C-alpha positions in Angstrom: 50.5 80.3 34.5 50.7 81.2 38.3 50.7 77.5 39.3 53.8 76.8 36.9 55.6 79.7 38.5 55.0 78.5 41.9 56.1 75.0 41.1 59.1 75.9 39.0 60.4 79.0 40.8 58.9 79.7 44.2 58.7 76.2 45.8 62.2 75.1 44.7 63.6 78.3 46.5 61.4 78.6 49.4 61.5 74.8 50.4 65.3 74.7 50.7 65.3 78.0 52.7 62.5 76.9 55.0 64.4 73.7 55.8 67.6 75.6 56.5 65.6 78.0 58.8 63.9 75.0 60.5 67.4 73.3 60.9 69.0 76.6 62.5 66.1 77.2 64.8 66.2 73.6 66.2 69.9 73.5 66.5 70.3 76.8 68.3 67.4 76.0 70.8 68.6 72.4 71.6 72.2 73.4 71.8 71.1 75.8 74.6 69.9 72.7 76.4 73.4 71.2 76.2 75.2 74.2 77.2 73.0 74.7 80.3 73.6 71.1 81.5 76.5 68.8 81.7 77.4 65.1 82.5 74.5 62.6 82.9 71.8 65.3 82.4 73.1 66.1 78.8 73.1 62.5 77.9 69.6 62.0 79.2 68.5 65.0 77.2 70.1 63.7 74.1 68.6 60.2 74.5 65.1 61.5 75.2 65.2 63.8 72.1 66.3 60.8 69.9 63.5 58.7 71.1 61.0 61.4 70.8 62.0 62.1 67.1 61.9 58.3 66.3 58.6 57.9 67.9 57.2 60.9 66.1 58.3 59.8 62.7 57.0 56.2 63.4 53.6 57.7 64.5 53.5 59.6 61.2 54.3 56.9 58.9 51.6 54.6 60.5 49.1 57.5 59.8 49.6 58.6 56.3 45.9 59.7 56.2 46.4 62.5 58.8 44.6 65.7 57.7 47.1 68.5 56.9 45.6 70.6 59.6 46.5 67.9 62.1 50.1 67.8 61.0 50.3 71.6 61.2 49.0 71.4 64.8 51.5 68.9 65.7 54.3 70.8 64.0 53.3 74.0 65.8 53.5 72.2 69.1 56.9 70.7 68.3 58.2 74.2 67.5 56.5 75.7 70.7 58.2 73.0 72.9 61.6 73.5 71.2 61.4 77.3 71.6 60.2 76.9 75.1 63.0 74.8 76.0 65.6 77.0 74.5 64.4 80.1 76.1 64.2 78.4 79.4 67.9 77.4 79.3 68.9 80.8 77.9 70.4 82.3 80.9 72.3 79.2 82.0 73.4 78.3 78.6 75.3 81.8 78.4 77.3 80.8 81.5 78.6 83.0 84.0 82.0 83.8 85.5 83.6 81.1 87.5 83.3 82.3 91.0 80.3 84.5 90.8 81.7 87.7 89.8 85.0 87.5 91.6 87.2 88.6 88.6 88.4 91.8 90.2 88.9 90.4 93.7 92.6 89.5 94.4 93.0 85.8 95.4 93.8 84.9 99.0 95.6 81.5 97.7 96.4 80.1 94.1 95.9 76.5 93.4 97.5 75.0 90.4 95.8 71.9 88.8 97.0 69.7 86.0 94.5 67.6 84.0 95.3 64.5 82.0 93.9 61.1 81.1 92.8 60.3 83.6 93.8 62.5 86.6 93.5 65.9 88.2 96.6 66.7 90.3 96.8 69.8 92.7 100.0 71.5 93.9 98.3 71.8 97.2 95.2 70.0 98.7 94.6 72.5 101.7 94.1 76.2 101.9 92.6 78.7 104.2 89.2 80.2 103.8 88.7 83.1 101.4 88.9 83.8 97.7 91.0 80.8 96.0 92.0 80.9 92.3 92.2 77.7 90.5 94.6 77.7 87.6 94.0 74.7 85.3 96.4 73.1 82.8 95.8 70.3 80.2 98.9 68.4 80.0 97.7 66.0 77.3 95.3 65.6 74.6 91.5 65.8 74.7 89.3 67.9 76.5 88.7 68.2 80.3 86.6 70.4 82.6 87.0 71.3 86.4 83.9 71.7 88.6 83.4 72.1 92.4 80.5 69.9 93.4 79.7 71.7 96.5 79.8 75.2 95.0 76.7 76.0 92.7 78.1 79.6 91.7 81.2 78.1 90.2 81.3 77.9 86.4 83.3 75.1 85.1 86.8 75.5 83.6 87.5 73.8 80.3 90.7 73.2 78.8 90.7 71.7 75.1 94.1 70.2 73.9 97.5 69.8 75.2 98.8 73.0 76.9 95.4 74.8 77.1 94.8 76.7 80.3 91.8 78.1 82.2 91.3 79.8 85.6 88.7 80.9 87.8 88.1 82.0 91.4 85.8 80.7 94.2 84.8 82.0 97.6 85.2 78.9 99.9 84.5 78.5 103.5 86.1 75.9 105.7 85.0 72.4 104.6 86.0 69.6 102.1 85.2 70.1 98.4 85.3 67.7 95.4 86.8 68.8 92.3 86.0 66.7 89.2 85.8 66.6 85.3 82.2 66.2 83.9 83.3 64.8 80.5 81.2 61.7 80.3 83.2 58.7 81.7 86.3 60.9 82.9 85.1 61.2 86.4 84.6 57.4 86.8 88.1 56.8 85.1 89.7 58.8 88.0 89.4 62.7 87.4 88.2 63.3 90.9 89.9 64.7 93.9 89.2 66.4 97.2 90.4 69.8 98.3 90.1 71.1 101.9 89.7 74.5 103.2 90.9 74.8 106.8 91.2 77.6 109.3 94.7 78.5 110.6 96.7 76.8 107.6 99.0 79.2 105.5 98.2 80.6 102.3 99.0 78.9 99.3 100.7 80.7 96.2 101.3 83.9 98.4 98.9 86.2 100.0 98.2 88.3 96.9 95.6 90.4 98.8 98.2 91.8 101.3 99.5 94.1 98.7 103.1 94.0 99.7 104.3 93.6 96.3 107.3 91.6 97.5 108.5 88.7 95.6 109.1 85.5 97.7 112.6 85.6 98.9 113.2 89.3 98.3 114.5 91.5 101.0 112.2 94.4 102.2 113.8 97.9 102.3 113.3 98.1 106.2 114.8 94.5 106.7 118.6 94.1 107.0 120.2 91.7 104.5 122.9 89.3 105.6 125.6 91.8 105.6 124.0 94.8 106.9 123.4 95.6 110.6 119.9 96.9 111.8 119.2 100.5 111.6 120.7 102.4 114.6 123.5 99.9 115.2 127.0 99.8 114.2 128.2 96.8 112.0 130.8 94.9 114.2 132.6 93.7 111.1 133.3 97.4 110.2 134.6 98.1 113.8 137.0 95.2 113.5 138.7 96.8 110.7 139.2 100.3 112.4 141.9 101.1 115.0 141.7 103.9 117.5 143.6 107.0 116.9 147.0 107.3 118.9 146.5 109.4 122.2 147.6 112.9 121.8 150.5 114.0 124.3 149.5 116.2 127.2 151.2 119.6 127.5 150.5 119.5 131.2 153.6 118.3 133.4 
């Protein structure tokens, strides 16, 4: 009776649930590997996993007489490896803010970058050292990323679909930096450009950190406009329209 209950009720329910949990376990942990890596590294990991699965199933099919204890040990080892890989990549897969915690720091320069198939265009390719904000816009279909090769603290920007935007800040010293998209094949197709940080050049996009609050082209309250004279001086134009009062006759002979 108990055997019939297990075969008809318990096993049909437990086996699908166990399979779903196993798939979820593997998917979550393997996904962490891909989120923690990019480009050629992600492709290598995917290829290695595929080969490992194929070799494992081929080995099992050639050894149909393996003991259940041996299969259990191999399965436990596989689960341990997958879990270890997922936990190792946990911190990196969660990502970090682009610029390493510069969200509340006002940028010294702002660079606008347009992405498309297959290009990255910057509105300025040189800026002074400091906190630089990169505003990334996808001008076409598809997905594109933006990385700074020489800045390990930079978390890549991602724009998915036409009109998508993303932004991040980087603390950059003087030097030359390579900006690129790490979607497989995009960098080789032309999505790479250089950006120079140089002492003495003017800020790009306005010095936001100066805190003046003035818009470009606006006139400050203590600066004269085109039709106003400096403080403490008389407007020559106003003097031209005035005449001196007539002299009063003297009562003295």
